N, C-alpha and C positions, 0 to 999 in steps of 0.2 A: 583216457584209455578205454578200449572196448574189448570184450571177450566173448567168444562164441564157443559153446561146448555142447556135446551130446551127453545126456544123462539118462539113466534108467528110471522109469516111472516109480519103481519101488523107493529109490532114493528121493525122488521128487515127492513121493507121498510122505516120507519122513520129514522133509523140509517144510511142508505146509501144514503139518500137524503138531500139536503140543504133546507133552508127556502123557497126557490122559487120552490121546488119540482124537482130540477135537480139532476141527479145522481152525487154523490161526487166522481169524478174520482181519486182524490188524495188518496183515501182509497185503490186503487188497484195498486199503483205505484210499489209495490214489487211483483206483480203477474207476472208469467212468460209468459203470453200471454194475448191478448185482447179478447173481445167478438167474438165468432166464427160465430155468426149469426144464420140463420135458418138451423141448422143441425138436424139430427135425434134425437140426445140426447137432444138438447135444446127444440125441439118441444115436446118431451116426458115430459120434466119438465113442460112446459107450460100447457100441457093437464092434467097432474096430479094436478096442482094448480086449474084448472077449474072444476075438477071432483067433483060431488056432493055426492059421496058415503061416507060411514062412515070410509073408510080407510084413515089413516092419512098420510100427505105429507112426513113426515120424515122417514116413513118406506121405501120409495122408493128413497131416496136421500142420497148421501154420506155426506152431511152437508158442513159446512164452517169452515175454520181454520183462526183464527185471532191471529197475533203476536202483542204484546204490550209491552211498556216500564214498565207499571204497571197496575194492576187490583185490584179493591177492591169492595167487596159486601157491598152495602148500602141498607138495607131493602130488597125490592123486585127488586132492580136494581143492576146492575154491572157497576161501574164507571171504564172506560178504558182510559189509557193515551197513546196517539200517536198510535192508532190502525192501523194495516195494514192487509188487507185481502190477504193472500198468497195462499189460495186455496178456490175455490167456486165462482170465478168470473162469470162463466156461470149461476150458480144458482141465484146469486145476480141480474144479468141482467134480468133473466126471472121473478123473483119476482117483480122487479121494473116495468117491462113492464106489468105484470099482473094487478097491481094496477093502473097504468097510463091509462090502457084501461078499467077501471071501474070494476075490479074484486071485488066481494063482499064476497067471502068466507074468513072470518077472523079466523075461528076455524082451523087453520093449524099450525103445529109445525115444527120446523127446528132444527137440531142438530148443535150447534155452539161450537167449541172448542177454548178456549182462552188460549194462551200460553204466559207467561211472560219469555222472554229470556234475557240474559245479552246483553247489548249494544255492548260490545267488544267481540272479539273472533268470531268463525265460527258457533255458535249455530244457528243463524237465517238462514244462507244459508243452513245449514244441514236440518233444519225444512222445508224450502221451497222445497228442493230436495225430502225429504221423503214424503211430503204430495202430491207431484205432480207425483212421479215416478210410481204410479199405473195406470196412464192414459197415453195413447199414445200421445206423443207430438212431434212437429217438432224437428229435430236435433238441438242441441244447446240451446233449450228453457230453460233448467234448469240452463244455465249460464247467463240468461238475467239480473239477479240482481247483477252481479259482478260489481265492481267499474269501471273496464276497459271498460265494455260495456256501462255504463252510461256516462263515459267521452267521448267515441267515438260518442255516440248519440248527445251530447252537441256540440262538436267541428264541426261535420258535419253539424249540423243545423245552427250554428252561422256563420261559415266561408265558408261553401261549398254549402249551399242551398240544401242539401240532407236531406232526412227524413229516419233515420236509424231505422229499425224495430228490435230492440233487443227483443221486445215483439211482437210475431206474430200477424199480421193483425191490429196493432194499428193505423197506419197512413192510411191504406186502409179504415178502418172503418170511419175515419174522413174525407175522400174524397180528400186526397192530390193527386197530379199528379203521376200516377203510374211510369212514367219514372224517377221520382226523389225519389221514395221509394226504399230503399236498404235493402235487407235481410242480415242476418248475414252470410248465406252461400255464397251469391254473393261476399260480401267483402272478405271473407276468400279465395275464389278462385282467385279473382283479385289480392290480396296481394301475393298469392303463385306464380302467373304467372309473376308479374311485379317485386316485391321486391326480391323474392327468385329465380326468373328466372327458374321456374320449371313448364312450361305450361302443360307437360304431367301429372303431379300430379293434377293440377287444373282441367284437363279434366277427369281424371280417378276417382278422389275422391272428391266428393262434400260434402256429409254429413259426411264422415269420417274425414274431416278436423276439424269438430266441435266435433265429438264423441271421437276421439283419443286424449288423453291428450298431447302427444308429439307434434303432429301437432298444436293443439290448442294453447299451450303455446308459440310456436315459432311465431305464427301469432299475437295473442292478448297478448302482453307483456307490462308491465308498463315501460320497458326500451325503447320502441319505442317512438319517437316523434309523437304525435297524428296527426300532419299534414301529415304524410306519408300515412295515410288512405284516407285522402281527395285527395292526389295526385294520389293514385291508381285509385280512381273513376274518376278523371278528365281525366287521360290517357285513360282509357277504354271507357269513354264516347266519346272522340274524335275518337278513333279507331272504335268504334261501328258505329258511324254516317258515317264515311268514308266508311267502308265496305258495309253499306247499300246502299250508292250511287254507289259504285264500282260495286256491284252485279246487279244493274239495267241494265248495259251495257254488262256485261259478267258474266255468272253464275260461282259461286265459285265451285271449285272441291269438291265433296262430298256434296255440297249444304247445309252445316251446318255452320252457321256463327261462332259459338264458336270454331270450329276446326282451324279457322284462327285468331280469336280474341286473344286468349291466347298466341300463338306463337308470334304474332306481338307485344304483350305487353312485352314479354321477350326480343325481338329484340330492342324494344324502349329503354329499360334500358341501353343497350350498346350504341346505336347510340346517345342518348341524353346526355350521360355522356362522351362518347368517351373513356370508360374504359372497360377493360376485366372483372374485378371483382368489379363492383360498390357497395358501401355500401349504406345503407339507408341514411346516411348523404350526400353522393354524389348525390343521387337521389333528395334529397330536394333542392339541389343547381341548378337544371336544370331550363331552361327557357322553359315553356310549349309552348310558341309561336313557338319554333323551331320544334315542332311536326306538321309540315305543310303538306298540301295535297301532295306536291312534295315528301317529305321524306316518307310519308306513302305509296305513290304509288311505290317508289323505294323498300321499304321493302316488300311490297306485291308481287312485281315482283320476288324478291329473294326467298320469301317463296313459290311462285308458282313453280319456277324452281326446288326447293328442293322436293316439293311434287311430281312433275312429275318424277324426278330422282328416288325417293324412290319407286314410283308406278311401274316403269320399272324393278326395282330390287326385288320388293316384290313378294313372291309367295303366300302370304295369306293376304287377307283383303285389304280394300281401305284406303281412307284418314282418316276415323274414327280410324282405328286400328293404322295406321302409326303415327298420331298426338299424340297418347297416349303412345308412347314408349320413354324411356329415350335415346335410341340411336338416334332417330330423333331429339330430343331436343339438344343433343350434336353436331350433324352434323350441325344443323341450327345455333347454337352459333358459331361454327368454320367458317361457311360461312360468318357470319356477321363480325367477328373480322378480317378475312383475306382479306376482300375486301377493297381496298384503298379508294374507294369512301365514305366509312363510317368513315374513319380516326380514327379508334380505336387504342388507345395507347397500346403498347405491354408491 
């Protein structure tokens, strides 16, 4: 069953606030992104609410979609069980802000669509995708409500001290340290570089890793131990900090840290496991303490030598272009596994 109603924003304001007039954030758990702040669209919503003209608010707004376990009309009210606002978070925030700042125009209406969907099956996710697909969203945003994304957010928060933004801007808006806030795109690229040992793909394709189903399902799979995502971030965090210090004394070729970061991550998978073809299980058995400054310095030296060799042979492009080729990734892998100082098993 489906219901469509027009409701006054004042009632809407009561619906989305708690007894102490705080915004009920739990209502937006199934939304694909968080409040975007002072954007042109949100500012326009706010101005429309403040307008004293006879034009009604709902004429200029796409409305709100609520998914619920059950809904029943009781007189002039609709009783909704377990509601989730899956589209209309920006509008909700602007209405909340309007009344918090003393807004007095109560004769405003808003289009609210209430959808009762089966608890099992894919109907809810399809509704979320459909109601959000008409708005430009960050890559991967429509995947934010998938179970694997929620599981990753939980494991990274509890075990790793990372704040995984499966919903764009959520932790940034809450003021968490930016160096610990991890986007879905960043995790996908770091997984690709370290676990799949394909640094060239991590460099060439950022959004595509989330938009292409084949790439996405290889990275975000329920078959993976969730700890592998934390390990990816830990390895890259160490490498990133090392490269930042390293570049203070000698500029990196190409002057772009990521051209070095992802190849080093792929090299680390071999050197830390001492295997030519390490599996995710092999990677989970490494001791991260072995990723020392000495080892990172040796790997960086090997990478620099290979960059210089490739630059001498290359007729087109610099480090940016070279680092993004599968041929360079293959040569780098061979350089690592063939050097006895890395003790890679054959």
